[in-house]
C-alpha positions in Angstrom: -6.6 -27.9 5.9 -10.0 -27.4 7.6 -12.6 -26.5 5.1 -15.4 -26.3 7.5 -14.9 -22.6 8.1 -14.6 -20.0 5.4 -11.7 -17.7 5.9 -12.5 -14.0 5.6 -9.7 -11.4 5.4 -10.6 -8.5 7.7 -9.4 -5.8 5.2 -10.7 -5.2 1.8 -8.0 -4.2 -0.8 -8.9 -0.9 -2.4 -5.5 0.0 -3.8 -3.9 2.6 -1.5 -4.3 0.4 1.5 -2.2 -2.4 0.0 0.3 -2.4 2.9 -2.3 -3.0 5.6 -4.1 -5.6 3.4 -1.0 -7.5 2.5 0.0 -7.8 6.2 -3.4 -8.9 7.4 -3.7 -11.4 4.5 -0.3 -12.9 5.2 -1.1 -13.4 8.9 -4.4 -15.0 8.0 -2.9 -17.4 5.4 0.1 -18.3 7.6 -2.4 -19.1 10.5 -3.9 -21.7 8.3 -0.6 -23.0 6.9 -1.5 -21.7 3.4 1.3 -19.2 2.9 3.2 -21.9 1.0 0.9 -21.2 -2.0 2.0 -17.6 -2.1 5.8 -18.4 -1.9 5.4 -21.7 -3.9 7.1 -23.8 -1.3 6.4 -27.4 -2.0 6.0 -29.8 0.9 9.0 -32.2 1.3 8.3 -35.5 -0.3 8.5 -38.6 1.8 10.7 -41.3 0.4 8.6 -44.1 -1.0 10.3 -47.5 -0.9 7.5 -49.2 -2.8 8.4 -50.9 -6.0 4.8 -50.5 -7.3 5.1 -47.8 -9.9 1.4 -47.4 -10.3 1.0 -46.8 -6.6 3.8 -44.2 -6.6 2.2 -42.5 -9.6 -1.2 -42.5 -7.9 0.2 -41.0 -4.8 1.9 -38.2 -6.8 -1.4 -37.5 -8.6 -3.2 -37.3 -5.3 -0.7 -34.9 -3.9 -0.9 -32.7 -7.0 -4.7 -32.7 -6.8 -4.6 -31.7 -3.2 -2.2 -28.8 -3.9 -4.4 -27.6 -6.7 -7.5 -27.8 -4.5 -5.8 -25.8 -1.7 -4.3 -23.3 -4.2 -7.8 -22.6 -5.6 -9.1 -22.1 -2.1 -6.4 -19.5 -1.4 -7.1 -17.9 -4.7 -10.7 -17.6 -3.7 -9.9 -16.2 -0.3 -7.8 -13.5 -1.9 -10.4 -12.7 -4.5 -13.1 -12.3 -1.8 -10.9 -9.7 -0.1 -10.7 -7.4 -3.2 -12.9 -4.5 -4.0 -15.3 -5.3 -6.9 -13.4 -3.2 -9.6 -10.1 -4.9 -8.6 -11.6 -8.3 -8.6 -13.0 -7.7 -12.1 -9.6 -6.3 -13.3 -7.5 -9.2 -12.0 -10.0 -12.2 -12.4 -7.6 -13.5 -15.2 -5.1 -14.7 -12.6 -5.4 -18.5 -12.3 -3.2 -19.2 -9.2 -2.8 -17.7 -5.7 0.8 -16.8 -6.5 0.0 -15.2 -9.8 -2.7 -13.0 -8.2 -0.6 -12.1 -5.2 2.5 -11.1 -7.4 0.3 -9.1 -9.7 -1.3 -7.1 -7.0 2.2 -6.6 -5.4 3.6 -5.3 -8.7 0.7 -2.9 -9.2 0.0 -1.6 -5.7 3.0 -2.6 -3.7 5.5 -0.5 -5.5 4.3 2.8 -4.2 7.2 4.4 -2.4 7.0 4.6 1.4 7.6 8.3 1.1 4.5 8.8 -1.0 2.3 6.7 1.4 3.8 8.3 4.5 2.8 11.7 3.0 -0.7 10.4 2.1 -1.3 9.0 5.7 0.0 12.3 7.3 -2.3 14.3 5.0 -5.3 12.1 5.9 -4.5 12.5 9.7 -4.2 16.2 9.2 -7.5 16.4 7.3 -9.4 14.0 9.5 -12.5 15.5 11.1 -15.1 13.9 13.3 -18.1 15.8 11.8 -21.2 13.8 12.6 -19.5 10.5 13.3 -19.8 8.8 16.7 -16.6 9.2 18.7 -15.8 5.5 18.6 -15.9 5.3 14.8 -13.9 8.5 14.5 -11.3 7.1 17.0 -11.2 3.9 14.9 -10.3 5.9 11.8 -7.7 7.9 13.7 -6.1 4.8 15.2 -6.1 3.0 11.9 -4.2 5.8 10.2 -1.6 5.9 13.0 -1.3 2.1 12.9 -0.5 2.3 9.1 2.0 5.1 9.8 3.8 3.0 12.4 4.0 0.2 9.9 5.5 2.5 7.4 7.9 3.9 10.0 8.7 1.2 12.5 10.2 2.2 15.8 14.0 2.6 15.7 16.8 3.8 17.9 19.1 4.5 14.9 20.1 8.1 15.1 20.7 8.4 11.4 17.1 7.2 10.6 15.6 9.4 13.3 17.4 12.5 11.8 16.3 11.5 8.3 12.7 11.3 9.5 13.0 14.7 11.2 14.1 16.3 7.9 11.4 14.4 6.0 8.7 15.8 8.4 9.9 19.3 7.7 9.4 18.7 4.0 6.0 17.0 4.5 4.9 19.8 6.6 5.6 22.4 3.9 4.0 20.3 1.2 0.9 20.0 3.2 0.5 23.8 3.3 1.1 24.4 -0.4 -1.6 25.7 -2.8 -3.4 23.0 -4.7 -1.8 24.3 -7.9 1.4 22.7 -6.8 -0.1 19.2 -6.6 1.7 18.0 -9.8 5.0 19.2 -8.3 4.3 17.5 -5.1 3.7 14.2 -6.9 7.0 14.6 -8.7 8.8 15.3 -5.4 7.3 12.2 -3.8 8.2 9.9 -6.7 12.0 10.6 -6.1 13.8 7.7 -4.6 15.1 10.0 -1.8 13.1 12.9 -0.5 14.9 16.2 -1.4 16.0 18.5 1.4 13.8 21.4 2.5 16.1 23.9 0.7 15.9 21.9 -2.6 12.0 21.7 -2.4 11.8 25.4 -1.7 13.9 26.0 -4.8 11.7 23.8 -6.9 8.6 25.5 -5.6 10.0 28.8 -6.5 10.8 27.6 -10.1 7.3 26.2 -10.4 5.9 29.5 -9.1 7.8 31.3 -11.9 6.4 29.0 -14.5 2.9 29.6 -13.3 3.5 33.3 -13.6 5.1 32.9 -17.0 2.2 30.9 -18.6 -0.7 32.2 -16.6 0.1 36.0 -16.7 -0.1 38.2 -13.7 -2.7 37.6 -11.2 -3.6 35.9 -8.0 -3.7 32.2 -7.0 -6.4 31.3 -4.5 -5.0 29.4 -1.5 -6.6 26.9 0.7 -6.9 29.6 3.3 -8.9 32.8 2.7 -5.8 34.7 1.7 -4.4 35.0 -1.8 -1.0 34.2 -3.3 0.4 36.9 -5.5 2.0 35.7 -8.7 5.0 37.8 -9.4 4.6 40.1 -12.4 6.8 39.6 -15.3 
């Protein structure tokens, strides 16, 4: 391993961007031959025909020391790619594998459905405002790149039809009043995204609950109009 240059991961892990961070980190570590410290793949040992037990033991200790040194280097590389609050929260991890697996368990278990919705929402709400066009374009392309990672190209008709139905549901969820945010979270936690009809039924039930507990009135929408709560 060449220690003359310090490796810098180009993406800082903030939590929601775990997928992008993990892919770029893996590429960087693989490029330096360090991914073995994440997968805990030990190098094949060469057969030593020496009868000198002390020499064999010394060689083994040297190899273990080299592994430990490299592992601490990988640990430092990953730590340097974490946002400050995350670094503080997971500084207890003592090996590269332990830190990687911990981050994967915490941030990598978010369902693709939930993240696809978040990215689509971010694209829908993205606005240039006072940003230079190149910076705005960079954000736009980054979001689309993540969406393509979440939804790789396919010619599978079943998958394409499934995505088509999902997009109908996502489109509806993006238009709902903010008072339905909790319901949206529950829907996106499902292992499989419900059908559009099922989502509509759940929204109707939630609307009834809002009317039951909040009394008659109006719910402000994201637009200038209002949403009438059905009188009981």
